[in-house]
C-alpha positions in Angstrom: -1.6 -12.2 8.5 -2.1 -15.7 6.4 -3.2 -13.7 3.3 -0.1 -11.4 3.0 1.6 -15.2 3.1 -0.8 -16.8 0.7 0.4 -13.8 -2.0 4.0 -14.0 -1.1 4.4 -17.9 -1.2 1.7 -19.3 -2.8 -1.0 -21.9 -2.5 0.4 -24.5 -1.1 3.0 -23.3 1.6 1.1 -24.7 4.1 -0.8 -27.7 5.1 -3.4 -27.1 8.4 -3.4 -30.6 10.0 -5.6 -30.5 13.3 -6.4 -28.2 15.7 -4.8 -28.6 19.3 -4.5 -27.6 22.7 -0.2 -27.7 22.9 1.4 -27.4 26.2 -2.2 -25.7 27.9 -2.6 -23.1 25.2 -5.2 -23.3 21.8 -4.0 -23.7 18.5 -2.9 -26.1 16.0 -0.8 -28.8 14.0 0.2 -27.8 10.2 3.2 -28.9 7.8 4.9 -26.4 6.0 6.3 -26.7 2.4 5.0 -30.0 2.7 7.5 -31.5 4.8 8.4 -29.5 8.1 6.1 -30.7 11.2 5.2 -27.0 13.1 2.9 -26.1 15.9 1.4 -22.9 16.5 0.3 -21.6 19.8 -1.9 -18.8 20.8 -1.2 -17.0 24.6 -4.7 -15.4 24.9 -6.1 -12.6 27.7 -8.7 -10.7 28.2 -9.9 -12.2 24.1 -7.3 -10.5 22.7 -4.0 -13.0 21.4 -1.3 -11.9 23.4 1.4 -14.3 21.6 2.4 -16.6 19.1 4.2 -20.1 19.5 5.7 -22.0 16.5 8.2 -24.5 17.1 9.2 -26.5 14.4 12.4 -28.3 16.0 11.9 -32.0 14.8 13.6 -32.9 17.7 10.8 -31.7 19.9 7.9 -32.8 18.4 8.7 -36.3 17.8 5.1 -36.9 20.2 3.2 -35.3 17.8 1.3 -36.8 14.9 1.1 -35.3 11.7 
């Protein structure tokens, strides 16, 4: 997934900040395009990712350090 985005958007489009537990799910915090704080969480069932949840609404991320 990320290799395709990297080809399309080039280097520096996202900055990984840290891994995190997000609403009880494993995930990470990143900064998109150098400014937009975002969280990404993965729902995992039977060892497979079944859903990916991404949040970049600044009103909902005021409690996230980034």
